[in-house]
N, C-alpha and C positions, 0 to 999 in steps of 0.2 A: 773299262776300256777293254777293247778286244786286244787280244795277245798278238803282237806284230806290228802294233801302229806306233808304240813309242810314247814317251810323254813330252819330248821336247817339243815347244811351240815357241811361235812367235809372238814376242810381248807386243801389246799394245793395238794390235791388228783384230778385226772384228772374229767373235768365236764361232766357228761353224759345228753344228755335229752331224756327223755322216753316217747314217745307217744304211749298212751295205752287208749282205752275208757272203760274197764272194772277199776269200782275206786279198786273193791277188790284185784285185780292182779296186779294195779299200785302200790298200796301201798304196797302191797307184794314184786314186784321186787324191789322198791325203799330202802326199809328197809335192803333186803340181800344186794345189790348194796352200801349202805352206811356202811353195816356192812363189805364189802370187800373194803373199802378206799376210794370210789369214792364220789364225789359232785353229785347230783343228781336233775335236775329239771323236774317235770311231768306235762303232758297235754295230754288233752283227743283228737284231734283232728287235721287236718292239720291246719286248721284254727289257732288254738291257736299256733302250732308249727311255723307257719310264723310268728305270732306275737311277740314271745317270741326271735326267732334267732338272728335279728337284736342287741339287746340291752345284749346276752349272749354272753361269751367266750367258744363255745361249742367243746369239743375236739372228740366227738362221738354221734351219734343219733340210738338211739333202737327205732326200727319203727316196728308196729304191722301192718299185713297185712289187717284184717279185720277192717277196720275203718268207722266210719259215713262220707256221703259223700265221698270225694276224698279217694281210696283205699290207701293203704301201696305202693303198685305196681307205683300207679299213681305220689305221694308224692317222690318216689324214682327217678324216670324219671326228676321230676321237679329239685331236689337237684342235679342231675348229670349234669343237664343242667346248672347249676349256678357254679359250682365248685367240689371238691374233697373230701369233707368233709366225714370221715368215717361212714358209715352206717351197721348197724346190722339187719336184718329183724327178726322177731318173728311172730310166726303163730301156731294156733294150725292144720293147714294144712300141713301134712307131704308128700304129694304127690310130687314125682320126678320131674313134670310138674313145679310145684310153684318153688320149690328149683333152678331149671335150669333159669326159668323167672327170679327170683330175681338174680341171680348171672350175668345173660348176662344185665339184667339192671343195673349192677354198684353196687351193693352191695357188701359188704367188706365178710359178712357171714351170714349163714340163720339158724337160731336156732329154731328146731320143740318144741313147748309146748306138754307135759308137760317136762321140764327142769331141772336136778339137777343144784344146787348151784353151785356147784364146777365148771362143765362144762360150767355156762354162764360165769363165772368169768374168767376162762380161755381163753374162746374165744375173749371176750374184750380185754384183756391184749396180746394176739396173736395181734389183730388187731391195738390194740395202737402202738404196736414194729414196725408192719411194718409200722403204717404213721408215726413215729418219724424218720424212719429211710428211707423216700421216700424222693426225691428232693422236696425242696418247689415250688409248683406251681405260676406261675405268670399268672394269671387270663386275664391280658390285651394281652399276648405275648406267648401265648400258641403253640408251633412248629408245624409246620404241618406234619414235617418230622424230620428224625433223620440220619445221613449220619455218615459212618464209614469205613475206607478202602476201599474206592471206591463204597461202597455199600449203599442204601437207603432205609429205611424204611418208607412207607408214613405211619402216624400215624389215617388216615381218613379211607383210604381204607383197609388199613393193608397188602397193597401190599408191596413186597420186590423185588428189583431190582438189579441185580450184576453189576460191573464195565462198563460190555459193554451195559446195557440198557435193558436187558433181566430180563422177570418177573420169580421169582423160587416161585414154591407153598410150602406155609407152611402151617401145620396144626394149629386148634388152639392152642394146648399146646405148639408146637414149637414156634410160635407167642409170647405167654406169655412169654415163657422161654428167647427170645432174646431180648425181650422188659425188662426184669428184668437186663439182661446183659447190655444193653443199657442205663438205667438208673443209673448204677453203676461200670463206666467203671474206669479199676484200682483198683478195689477193690476185693479181696479175698473173694469169697460167698461160705456159707457151704450148703449141702445138705437140712438141716433144713430150712435155711436163704431162699434158694429158693423155696421151698415147701410153706413158708409163704407170699413171698411178690408176689407170683403167684396167690396167692388168693384161694389156694387149688384146681384151675382149673386143677392140673396134672391128668389124668386119674386114676392113682396108687399111692398114695401117699406114698412113698418107696424109700429107699436109691439107689435100682436098678432101678426103673423107672427112677429117673432123671439121672442117669448114662446113661439109654439108650435113653433117651431122648437128652440129651447133645452131643452124638455119632451120633444120625439122624442130629441133627444142625449142627454139624460140616463138615458131608459130603458133605452139601450142601453149607457151606462158606468156602470148602477146597480150601486155599490161592496155590498159585504158590509154586512147588517143592524147598524147599529150605527159604522158606518166612516164618517169626516169624507167629507163628499160630494164629488166631484172639481171640479163646477162648483156653485159656493155663490150663493145670493141674497142681493146687498146691497138690504136693502129702502131704496126710493128713490132708489137710486143705479144700478143693473144688476145686473151676475155679473160672477164672479169664479173663475179656475181658481186650485185650491188646492194641486193638486199641483206637484211638483216635475218639471221637463221637462229633459232631457239630448238632446244632439245625436250623433247616431252617423254 
């Protein structure tokens, strides 16, 4: 644990690992997170992070981009190669290219400095909610594809094939939306849940954008006339994937 952080923790709250090389900033963020009900362990570098992770039950990593040695982006790549531990990037660089890179590498969120206490706490809680309702991964048996109603989504190539084996083009947003439904079959998902579980990568975060995107995806998954729709509208609640999903 980095010097100056202290070992006093809030008992019972989610445990966060903060990787921040600026001592003053690390102490400040640690204090506000503990006031927000979280347990926090702080460290200064990737080396310290790797030494701490095996012995800590960490629920989320707050990862600064500009770090000595390996950058936050390098550490994010390594974390994603090992699993799905939630990660929020923190950076004084608020350029769109950096935000896009962080999200494309698998960050659950990207927060630009300076940030307000309410915003940071809200973003952490949103990521933890997504993590809590996501299916528990099995590290040694990660599926290569998801099959449903004759369709197949390859999780590595992101390719979708129809029941006859033809490839169907999906935009990035359509792929993310389909994956949300496939990970929660038979469950009614509201628009806000869909936005959260797609990690905010939908082009315009609004109810209308979700409805439009669902309509576009439905047109590509249109079943035979008279068949049960693959994605059903639940009036007043949201949408539900009706098909059984098999992992391959």
